[in-house]
C-alpha positions in Angstrom: -15.1 26.9 -5.1 -17.4 24.1 -6.7 -16.8 20.3 -6.3 -16.6 19.7 -10.1 -13.6 22.2 -10.1 -11.8 20.1 -7.6 -12.5 16.8 -9.6 -11.4 18.5 -12.7 -8.2 19.4 -10.8 -7.4 16.1 -9.5 -8.1 14.5 -12.8 -5.6 16.7 -14.7 -3.0 16.2 -11.8 -3.5 12.5 -12.3 -3.1 12.3 -16.0 -0.9 15.2 -16.3 -2.7 15.9 -19.5 -5.7 18.1 -20.2 -6.9 16.0 -23.2 -6.6 12.6 -21.5 -8.3 14.1 -18.3 -11.1 15.6 -20.4 -11.7 12.1 -22.2 -11.8 10.4 -18.8 -14.1 12.7 -17.3 -16.3 12.9 -20.6 -16.2 16.7 -20.8 -14.9 18.9 -23.5 -11.2 20.1 -23.4 -12.4 23.7 -23.5 -14.7 23.1 -20.6 -12.0 21.4 -18.5 -9.6 24.4 -19.1 -12.4 27.0 -18.3 -12.9 25.0 -15.1 -9.1 25.0 -14.2 -8.9 28.7 -15.1 -11.7 29.5 -12.6 -10.2 27.6 -9.9 -6.9 29.5 -10.3 -8.5 32.9 -10.5 -10.3 31.8 -7.3 -7.2 30.8 -5.6 -5.1 33.6 -7.0 -2.4 31.2 -8.0 -1.5 29.1 -11.1 -2.0 25.4 -10.2 -0.1 23.9 -13.4 2.7 24.6 -15.5 1.7 23.7 -19.0 3.9 22.5 -21.7 3.0 21.0 -25.3 3.4 17.4 -24.0 2.1 17.5 -20.5 1.2 19.4 -17.4 3.0 19.5 -13.9 1.7 20.9 -10.8 3.1 24.2 -9.4 4.1 24.4 -5.6 0.4 25.7 -5.0 -1.0 22.8 -7.1 1.0 20.4 -4.9 -0.6 22.0 -1.7 -4.0 21.9 -3.0 -3.8 18.3 -4.5 -3.8 16.6 -1.0 -6.8 18.9 0.4 -8.8 18.4 -2.6 -8.2 14.5 -2.7 -9.7 14.5 1.1 -12.4 16.5 0.4 -13.6 14.5 -2.5 -13.1 11.4 -0.4 -15.2 12.9 2.2 -17.9 13.6 -0.2 -18.1 10.0 -1.6 -17.9 9.0 2.0 -21.1 11.0 2.7 -22.9 9.6 -0.2 -22.1 6.0 0.9 -23.2 6.7 4.5 -26.6 7.9 3.5 -26.9 4.9 1.1 -26.0 2.6 4.0 -28.7 4.2 6.4 -31.1 3.2 3.7 -29.9 -0.2 4.0 -28.0 -0.2 0.9 -24.2 -0.5 0.3 -23.2 1.0 -2.9 -20.4 3.0 -4.3 -16.6 1.9 -4.3 -14.3 0.1 -2.2 -10.7 1.2 -2.8 -8.4 -1.3 -1.3 -4.6 -1.4 -1.0 -2.3 -4.5 -0.1 1.2 -5.5 -0.3 2.2 -8.6 -1.9 1.7 -11.9 0.2 0.6 -10.0 3.2 0.1 -12.0 6.3 -2.9 -12.3 8.5 -5.5 -11.9 5.6 -6.3 -14.1 2.6 -7.2 -10.9 0.3 -8.9 -13.0 -2.4 -11.1 -14.8 -0.3 -12.2 -11.8 1.8 -13.0 -10.0 -1.7 -14.9 -13.0 -2.8 -17.1 -13.0 0.4 -17.4 -9.1 0.2 -18.8 -9.2 -3.4 -21.2 -11.9 -2.6 -22.8 -9.7 0.2 -22.4 -6.4 -1.4 -22.5 -7.0 -5.5 -23.5 -3.4 -6.1 -20.1 -2.1 -4.5 -17.4 -1.7 -7.0 -14.0 -3.2 -5.8 -10.8 -1.4 -6.9 -7.5 -3.0 -5.8 -3.9 -1.5 -5.6 -0.9 -3.3 -5.0 2.0 -1.1 -3.6 4.6 -1.0 -0.9 3.5 -0.3 2.8 5.0 3.3 2.8 2.9 4.3 -0.3 -0.2 2.7 0.8 -0.3 4.5 4.1 0.2 7.8 2.3 -2.8 6.8 0.1 -5.0 6.0 2.8 -4.2 9.2 4.8 -4.8 11.2 1.8 -8.3 9.6 1.2 -7.4 7.8 -2.3 -7.8 4.4 -0.6 -10.5 3.3 1.7 -8.0 0.9 3.7 -5.0 -1.1 3.0 -3.4 -4.2 4.4 0.3 -3.6 5.0 3.2 -3.7 7.2 3.1 -1.3 10.3 6.1 0.9 9.7 4.7 4.2 11.4 2.9 5.0 14.5 -0.8 6.0 14.4 -1.8 9.6 13.6 -4.8 12.0 13.3 -5.1 10.8 9.7 -4.1 7.1 9.8 -4.8 4.3 12.3 -4.0 0.5 12.2 -5.9 -2.6 13.3 -3.4 -5.4 14.2 -3.7 -8.5 11.9 -0.6 -10.8 12.8 2.9 -10.7 13.9 5.7 -13.0 13.3 9.6 -13.3 13.3 11.8 -12.7 10.4 13.7 -15.7 8.6 16.7 -15.9 6.2 16.4 -18.0 3.2 19.3 -19.5 1.3 20.2 -22.1 -1.3 20.7 -25.6 0.5 24.2 -25.5 -0.9 24.9 -22.1 0.7 27.6 -22.2 3.6 25.0 -21.0 6.2 22.5 -23.8 5.3 23.6 -26.0 8.1 22.8 -23.6 10.5 19.4 -23.5 12.3 19.9 -20.1 13.7 21.8 -16.9 12.4 22.3 -13.2 13.7 22.8 -10.1 11.7 26.6 -10.3 12.6 26.6 -13.9 10.8 25.2 -12.2 7.7 27.9 -9.5 7.2 29.6 -9.4 3.9 26.7 -11.6 2.2 24.8 -10.6 -1.0 21.2 -9.9 -0.4 18.1 -10.2 -2.7 15.5 -8.0 -1.3 12.4 -6.0 -2.3 12.2 -2.2 -3.2 12.9 0.1 -0.1 8.9 0.9 0.2 8.1 -2.8 0.9 7.4 -3.7 4.6 9.9 -6.6 4.8 12.6 -4.4 3.3 11.8 -1.7 5.7 11.9 -4.1 8.7 14.9 -5.8 7.7 16.9 -2.5 7.1 15.9 -1.3 10.3 16.7 -4.5 12.1 20.3 -4.6 10.7 20.9 -0.8 11.3 20.1 -1.3 14.9 22.5 -4.3 15.1 25.0 -2.0 13.5 25.7 -4.6 10.6 26.1 -3.1 7.1 24.4 -5.2 4.2 24.5 -5.0 0.6 21.3 -5.5 -1.6 22.7 -6.6 -4.8 19.5 -7.8 -6.3 16.2 -5.7 -5.8 13.0 -7.1 -7.1 9.3 -6.2 -7.1 7.8 -9.5 -6.6 7.9 -12.6 -4.3 8.5 -15.2 -7.3 11.6 -13.2 -8.5 12.9 -13.3 -5.0 12.5 -17.1 -4.4 14.0 -17.7 -7.8 17.2 -15.5 -7.4 17.9 -17.2 -4.0 17.1 -20.6 -5.6 19.7 -19.8 -8.1 22.3 -19.2 -5.4 22.6 -15.4 -6.2 22.0 -14.2 -2.8 20.2 -14.7 0.4 17.1 -13.2 1.4 15.4 -12.1 4.9 11.8 -12.5 4.8 8.7 -13.0 7.2 8.0 -16.5 8.4 5.0 -17.2 6.3 7.2 -17.1 3.2 8.3 -20.3 4.4 5.4 -22.3 2.6 6.8 -20.7 -0.7 10.4 -21.5 0.0 9.5 -25.1 0.7 8.0 -25.2 -3.1 11.4 -23.5 -4.2 13.6 -25.9 -2.3 15.2 -23.3 -0.2 16.6 -23.6 3.3 15.1 -21.4 6.0 16.8 -20.2 9.1 15.6 -18.3 12.2 17.0 -14.8 12.3 17.9 -14.0 16.0 19.0 -10.8 17.6 17.5 -8.7 15.0 16.3 -5.8 17.3 13.0 -4.6 18.1 11.5 -4.4 14.7 8.9 -7.2 14.5 7.2 -7.9 11.2 3.6 -6.8 12.4 0.9 -6.6 9.6 -1.9 -4.3 10.0 -5.3 -3.0 8.5 -4.6 0.9 7.7 -7.7 2.8 8.2 -8.6 6.6 8.3 -10.0 7.7 11.6 -13.3 6.3 12.6 -15.6 9.3 11.5 -13.7 9.1 8.0 -14.0 5.4 7.5 -16.2 4.6 4.6 -19.3 2.0 5.0 -17.5 -0.3 2.5 -14.4 -0.4 4.5 -16.3 -1.0 7.9 -18.2 -3.8 5.9 -14.8 -5.3 4.8 -13.4 -5.3 8.3 -16.7 -6.7 9.8 -16.0 -9.9 7.4 -12.5 -10.0 8.2 -13.2 -10.0 11.9 -16.0 -12.7 11.4 -13.7 -15.0 9.4 -11.2 -14.7 12.3 -13.8 -15.7 14.8 -14.7 -18.7 12.8 -11.0 -20.0 13.1 
């Protein structure tokens, strides 16, 4: 099994199209098809279901994809490690982050990183914490800043950044606005504005209300902080968010209430990384910068 076969396989799986994958890889479509057929012959299993419009993975293909991504990530890490020993930091830093993550200023951190390591290409992906954890574990991301929603494992470890309580945002004219503190029981029957289920704050809130035995209804589901604040500001619902959203709610003219008795599900943000021996030199360099900035404060 050759590395180029795995590279070709992953590209086709990502693009779900032979022509697009061939163009991205800058190889002929016939050469790409031949590479995939050679891999299928070696594994004695079809990897794709081919149609005139797209290709999809077979069960065997899905089983291979995760392993292929991990192998290719280890190869990239090996190249980067050799360059680091030679005093060079090159290659790619693939970073994931959830929106408005607490405990790290991503833009400032990347500016400092680029100044020190101009030969490293930075790639940034924004997604929910669950998806980010999967991508770090699969080797598609070097690290990610996210909300901790699962325990550490053989493929994923977490470095704590910060922890904070959850608060409730509402319109100043809302009947709860005069309360300084509320509980999940006080919020039963309210209409909620919230993020998609994969987002860290949503996961924390769902767990807290489930533990309290309170059913809640998310009537408005959004994928960005601005929309959430705008909808709450329009009086269309209330939102449960981490405390650091308070700075944004002040600009939006909203009222913030402390949420008490919300169970044992703190909003804890972490840096998610692979095991130490699989962590890329670029990821280690970024974490060193983050630790240095924390020491300065």
